[in-house]
KOLTORKE-954836 format. One line per field, with one value per residue: residue in one letter; z, x, y of N, C-alpha, C in turn. Coordinates in nm, 3 decimals, always signed. Example, Ala and Ser with C-alpha at 12.3 -4.5 7.8 and 13.67 -1.06 7.14 Angstrom:
2
r = [A  S]
n.z = [+0.780  +0.708]
n.x = [+1.319  +1.285]
n.y = [-0.569  -0.225]
ca.z = [+0.780  +0.714]
ca.x = [+1.230  +1.367]
ca.y = [-0.450  -0.106]
c.z = [+0.780  +0.787]
c.x = [+1.320  +1.290]
c.y = [-0.330  +0.003]
***
This chain:
115
r = [M  K  K  G  V  Y  G  I  L  K  A  R  I  L  V  N  E  D  A  T  K  N  W  R  F  I  V  F  L  I  L  L  A  I  F  M  I  A  N  N  H  R  F  D  Q  K  V  F  R  I  T  A  L  T  N  E  V  K  E  L  R  S  E  F  V  D  R  R  S  E  L  M  K  L  K  M  E  S  T  I  S  Q  K  M  E  E  R  N  I  S  P  S  S  V  P  P  K  K  I  K  V  K  K  I  E  E  K  S  F  F  K  K  I  W  Q]
n.z = [-0.453  -0.387  -0.638  -0.784  -0.667  -0.696  -0.970  -1.045  -0.933  -1.077  -1.325  -1.505  -1.599  -1.806  -2.017  -2.088  -2.289  -2.314  -2.286  -2.418  -2.342  -2.080  -2.119  -2.252  -2.049  -1.861  -2.003  -2.026  -1.752  -1.705  -1.878  -1.760  -1.509  -1.585  -1.688  -1.455  -1.296  -1.450  -1.442  -1.169  -1.141  -1.294  -1.138  -0.902  -1.001  -1.059  -0.803  -0.683  -0.845  -0.783  -0.514  -0.537  -0.678  -0.492  -0.284  -0.421  -0.467  -0.202  -0.139  -0.326  -0.242  +0.012  -0.062  -0.206  -0.001  +0.150  -0.036  -0.070  +0.185  +0.194  -0.009  +0.101  +0.312  +0.172  +0.051  +0.250  +0.395  +0.564  +0.496  +0.231  +0.264  +0.408  +0.219  +0.032  +0.175  +0.179  -0.073  -0.057  -0.072  +0.052  +0.222  +0.117  +0.274  +0.225  +0.175  -0.082  -0.364  -0.507  -0.843  -1.065  -1.366  -1.614  -1.844  -2.172  -2.416  -2.743  -3.037  -3.318  -3.665  -3.823  -3.638  -3.580  -3.820  -3.846  -3.649]
n.x = [+6.239  +6.183  +6.218  +6.016  +5.775  +5.810  +5.825  +5.567  +5.426  +5.530  +5.440  +5.588  +5.533  +5.358  +5.501  +5.715  +5.900  +5.742  +5.485  +5.245  +5.122  +5.060  +4.884  +4.673  +4.581  +4.502  +4.297  +4.123  +4.059  +3.927  +3.704  +3.583  +3.522  +3.335  +3.134  +3.060  +2.962  +2.741  +2.590  +2.533  +2.372  +2.147  +2.061  +1.990  +1.776  +1.594  +1.546  +1.421  +1.192  +1.073  +1.015  +0.829  +0.624  +0.557  +0.452  +0.230  +0.085  +0.020  -0.149  -0.356  -0.447  -0.548  -0.752  -0.909  -0.995  -1.147  -1.350  -1.463  -1.568  -1.757  -1.928  -2.019  -2.166  -2.364  -2.496  -2.633  -2.937  -3.084  -2.993  -3.076  -3.356  -3.406  -3.339  -3.538  -3.767  -3.757  -3.848  -4.103  -4.149  -4.213  -4.103  -4.217  -4.482  -4.554  -4.389  -4.151  -4.217  -4.088  -4.030  -4.062  -3.940  -4.038  -3.874  -3.961  -3.982  -3.905  -4.047  -3.899  -3.900  -3.947  -4.058  -4.296  -4.430  -4.472  -4.648]
n.y = [+1.462  +1.730  +1.847  +1.728  +1.823  +2.099  +2.105  +2.035  +2.248  +2.464  +2.402  +2.246  +2.001  +2.033  +2.142  +1.985  +1.737  +1.505  +1.606  +1.581  +1.343  +1.403  +1.619  +1.492  +1.326  +1.519  +1.651  +1.435  +1.399  +1.643  +1.621  +1.398  +1.505  +1.703  +1.539  +1.400  +1.610  +1.694  +1.462  +1.449  +1.678  +1.600  +1.387  +1.524  +1.678  +1.475  +1.376  +1.598  +1.606  +1.360  +1.404  +1.613  +1.482  +1.286  +1.440  +1.543  +1.308  +1.242  +1.458  +1.418  +1.168  +1.227  +1.402  +1.223  +1.052  +1.233  +1.298  +1.046  +0.998  +1.203  +1.115  +0.872  +0.975  +1.116  +0.904  +0.781  +0.665  +0.832  +1.089  +1.105  +1.080  +1.312  +1.510  +1.453  +1.514  +1.788  +1.839  +1.763  +1.489  +1.180  +0.880  +0.558  +0.383  +0.129  -0.172  -0.251  -0.470  -0.763  -0.813  -1.073  -1.182  -1.394  -1.596  -1.617  -1.856  -1.801  -1.904  -2.047  -1.961  -2.192  -2.371  -2.247  -2.273  -2.550  -2.608]
ca.z = [-0.398  -0.403  -0.781  -0.830  -0.619  -0.762  -1.112  -1.057  -0.902  -1.186  -1.446  -1.598  -1.656  -1.926  -2.123  -2.116  -2.417  -2.311  -2.235  -2.484  -2.257  -1.964  -2.164  -2.278  -1.919  -1.801  -2.077  -1.984  -1.618  -1.716  -1.935  -1.658  -1.407  -1.644  -1.693  -1.318  -1.252  -1.523  -1.389  -1.036  -1.161  -1.337  -1.021  -0.814  -1.063  -1.041  -0.661  -0.662  -0.915  -0.703  -0.393  -0.577  -0.711  -0.368  -0.217  -0.498  -0.440  -0.068  -0.146  -0.400  -0.159  +0.117  -0.129  -0.237  +0.124  +0.182  -0.130  -0.043  +0.306  +0.155  -0.086  +0.194  +0.386  +0.081  +0.017  +0.366  +0.378  +0.638  +0.417  +0.114  +0.307  +0.445  +0.094  -0.032  +0.253  +0.134  -0.197  -0.021  -0.110  +0.173  +0.193  +0.107  +0.391  +0.174  +0.131  -0.225  -0.400  -0.607  -0.968  -1.133  -1.508  -1.669  -1.980  -2.266  -2.531  -2.871  -3.134  -3.443  -3.781  -3.866  -3.537  -3.596  -3.942  -3.829  -3.545]
ca.x = [+6.110  +6.163  +6.205  +5.884  +5.671  +5.833  +5.792  +5.420  +5.381  +5.571  +5.376  +5.687  +5.473  +5.285  +5.589  +5.823  +5.891  +5.628  +5.371  +5.119  +5.060  +5.003  +4.768  +4.564  +4.528  +4.433  +4.170  +4.038  +4.009  +3.830  +3.580  +3.524  +3.462  +3.213  +3.033  +3.014  +2.880  +2.614  +2.516  +2.486  +2.260  +2.031  +2.016  +1.921  +1.649  +1.504  +1.509  +1.321  +1.069  +1.014  +0.959  +0.708  +0.520  +0.515  +0.362  +0.106  +0.013  -0.037  -0.262  -0.465  -0.500  -0.632  -0.872  -0.991  -1.058  -1.251  -1.463  -1.530  -1.650  -1.874  -2.017  -2.084  -2.266  -2.475  -2.566  -2.707  -3.083  -3.133  -2.963  -3.165  -3.494  -3.410  -3.342  -3.667  -3.869  -3.753  -3.926  -4.235  -4.156  -4.191  -4.081  -4.338  -4.513  -4.569  -4.258  -4.148  -4.233  -3.992  -4.095  -3.987  -3.972  -4.015  -3.822  -4.051  -3.907  -3.961  -4.041  -3.835  -3.988  -3.983  -4.145  -4.428  -4.493  -4.507  -4.748]
ca.y = [+1.495  +1.874  +1.878  +1.682  +1.914  +2.230  +2.087  +2.040  +2.384  +2.555  +2.349  +2.191  +1.880  +2.069  +2.192  +1.889  +1.666  +1.411  +1.682  +1.541  +1.241  +1.473  +1.697  +1.397  +1.283  +1.634  +1.668  +1.325  +1.430  +1.753  +1.564  +1.312  +1.594  +1.763  +1.433  +1.372  +1.724  +1.688  +1.347  +1.488  +1.770  +1.521  +1.312  +1.618  +1.711  +1.361  +1.371  +1.703  +1.564  +1.252  +1.466  +1.686  +1.384  +1.221  +1.534  +1.548  +1.183  +1.253  +1.550  +1.353  +1.060  +1.287  +1.452  +1.106  +1.007  +1.331  +1.280  +0.918  +1.013  +1.284  +1.028  +0.780  +1.052  +1.145  +0.780  +0.731  +0.677  +0.949  +1.209  +1.104  +1.109  +1.454  +1.586  +1.432  +1.586  +1.927  +1.844  +1.707  +1.347  +1.101  +0.738  +0.477  +0.301  -0.008  -0.221  -0.284  -0.610  -0.808  -0.855  -1.178  -1.188  -1.528  -1.593  -1.685  -1.906  -1.762  -2.014  -2.009  -1.954  -2.327  -2.432  -2.186  -2.326  -2.690  -2.630]
c.z = [-0.418  -0.549  -0.834  -0.792  -0.687  -0.910  -1.136  -1.035  -1.014  -1.322  -1.549  -1.664  -1.791  -2.042  -2.153  -2.252  -2.422  -2.256  -2.299  -2.403  -2.138  -2.004  -2.191  -2.146  -1.852  -1.870  -2.039  -1.846  -1.620  -1.772  -1.834  -1.549  -1.458  -1.649  -1.555  -1.266  -1.320  -1.469  -1.251  -1.046  -1.203  -1.220  -0.926  -0.870  -1.044  -0.897  -0.631  -0.727  -0.835  -0.578  -0.426  -0.607  -0.587  -0.290  -0.289  -0.474  -0.302  -0.068  -0.216  -0.318  -0.050  +0.057  -0.163  -0.113  +0.164  +0.093  -0.103  +0.081  +0.278  +0.080  +0.006  +0.274  +0.298  +0.047  +0.133  +0.347  +0.449  +0.560  +0.296  +0.155  +0.347  +0.320  +0.024  +0.044  +0.215  +0.006  -0.179  -0.076  +0.014  +0.136  +0.194  +0.233  +0.351  +0.127  -0.017  -0.247  -0.512  -0.728  -1.035  -1.278  -1.557  -1.812  -2.069  -2.385  -2.658  -2.967  -3.262  -3.556  -3.823  -3.766  -3.547  -3.716  -3.917  -3.721  -3.592]
c.x = [+6.079  +6.141  +6.068  +5.772  +5.685  +5.799  +5.642  +5.369  +5.417  +5.518  +5.477  +5.633  +5.409  +5.373  +5.706  +5.803  +5.770  +5.501  +5.238  +5.047  +4.992  +4.878  +4.649  +4.498  +4.450  +4.299  +4.072  +3.977  +3.904  +3.698  +3.508  +3.457  +3.335  +3.100  +2.976  +2.925  +2.743  +2.527  +2.457  +2.367  +2.133  +1.973  +1.938  +1.784  +1.548  +1.458  +1.402  +1.188  +0.998  +0.949  +0.830  +0.595  +0.469  +0.420  +0.227  +0.021  -0.052  -0.159  -0.381  -0.528  -0.591  -0.761  -0.966  -1.065  -1.170  -1.374  -1.538  -1.616  -1.773  -1.975  -2.090  -2.193  -2.387  -2.557  -2.650  -2.857  -3.137  -3.108  -3.056  -3.307  -3.508  -3.416  -3.478  -3.779  -3.871  -3.834  -4.066  -4.254  -4.122  -4.168  -4.213  -4.358  -4.529  -4.432  -4.260  -4.164  -4.135  -4.068  -4.005  -4.034  -3.937  -3.970  -3.912  -3.967  -3.977  -3.942  -3.978  -3.938  -4.036  -4.076  -4.286  -4.502  -4.545  -4.609  -4.883]
c.y = [+1.643  +1.910  +1.838  +1.777  +2.050  +2.220  +2.093  +2.181  +2.483  +2.509  +2.301  +2.064  +1.911  +2.115  +2.100  +1.824  +1.573  +1.478  +1.639  +1.433  +1.307  +1.553  +1.607  +1.355  +1.397  +1.659  +1.557  +1.351  +1.541  +1.702  +1.475  +1.396  +1.658  +1.661  +1.404  +1.485  +1.721  +1.574  +1.379  +1.584  +1.696  +1.442  +1.403  +1.656  +1.598  +1.349  +1.475  +1.666  +1.455  +1.309  +1.539  +1.590  +1.312  +1.311  +1.543  +1.423  +1.189  +1.345  +1.486  +1.241  +1.117  +1.344  +1.336  +1.057  +1.102  +1.312  +1.150  +0.929  +1.099  +1.199  +0.930  +0.851  +1.081  +1.022  +0.726  +0.758  +0.800  +1.078  +1.218  +1.139  +1.256  +1.542  +1.573  +1.502  +1.734  +1.945  +1.785  +1.566  +1.267  +0.955  +0.661  +0.394  +0.154  -0.056  -0.259  -0.435  -0.643  -0.859  -0.958  -1.182  -1.327  -1.515  -1.677  -1.728  -1.864  -1.877  -1.963  -2.013  -2.093  -2.396  -2.375  -2.243  -2.468  -2.711  -2.594]
***
């Protein structure tokens, strides 16, 4: 037990006859650690991007609601009539009439000739 711990602490694992196996394993662990660190950084970047986009969506949604309420206010008849009174245009006292357009069948060239 003592030899094993002292061997690890004095790095005898790296200079023994079968050190190539140990070096391969150590290099593998280092590459795995680098890969895990890089993957963690990419994950953090994506989390920050998602947070930023979520905040932007919230801001745009609130702006949309504000604009929609402004539009509803501008579309109201009272607002329109007030704006028109500033230009000396008043609403008509006569109600509008509905105009119906009848579809007239156009005669083809051959029907016109035979009549």
